[in-house]
N, C-alpha and C positions, 0 to 999 in steps of 0.2 A: 199691717202696712197696706194691704190691698183695699182696705175700706175708706182710708183717708182722703182718696179724690171723692169717694162718695160723701164723706162727710162734710167735705168744702162745698159740694154740688148743691146740698140741701137747704141752704140758705134762703128762706122766703118760700119756698115750694113745698105744700104739704103733702103731695104725692111722692116727690123724692124722700122726704122726711119719712113717709109710711115704708117706703120701700128699704132704707137704710135702717130704719128699726126691725124689720122683718129678717134682713139679712143678719144683724148682730143678734137676734134673738136666736136664728138657726145656728149660726157659726162660731158667734162670741169670740173668744180668744183661741180656738183650735188652730189657726196656723199663725198664732203670733209665739212662736218658740225660736229658741237660738238654731235649731237643725233647718228650720224652713227659711230663714234668713242668711243661713251659709250655704243653702242650695243655690239661692237666688246669687249670691256672691260668687259661686264656683261658675255658673252659669254665665254670667258677666265676664268673668275672667277667661273663659272658654270662647266666647263669642264676641267678645270687645277687643279684650287685651290681646289675645292670641293673632289674631290677624294684623293687627297695628304694629305690635312688635316683632311679629313674624316677618312682616313685608319688607321692615326697616332692615331686619339683621339679614335677611336674604339679600337686600339691595347692597349691605356693606359687606358681602360675602363673608358673614360670620358662620359660625357651626352650628349644628343643631344643640351641642351640649349647651352653649350661650343662650340661644332661644328657650330652652326647657328651664334652665335656671331664672331667667327673668321671668318669664311667664308663670313659672310655680311660684315665686316671690310675690308677685302681683295677685295672683289667684288665690293665693292663702291669705294675703292682707285683706281682699276684697270680701272674703268668706267670713274672716274674723269680724270685720266691718258690718256686713251684713246679719249675722247672727247677733251681736251686742244690741244694733239697732233695732232689729224685728223683735228681740224679747224686752227690749227697754221700753219701745214706743206703744 
């Protein structure tokens, strides 16, 4: 997934294509695993979902249990989606 933007940027530029080919030769599919995608999903859950849901829940005067259940659900969902997409793509 990290190389997707490099793949899109190589259109028409031989220097960028050479760099992309070098990166693919060196790393290949090393980071295209379920575990790597799930890690990115968990990071997104903690750094995107937690602040948004946490701020709203605190504003509504909800408890920490409510926050942890909702953030845990979305973090698990993002981890599964990230893992599946990273392994499949």
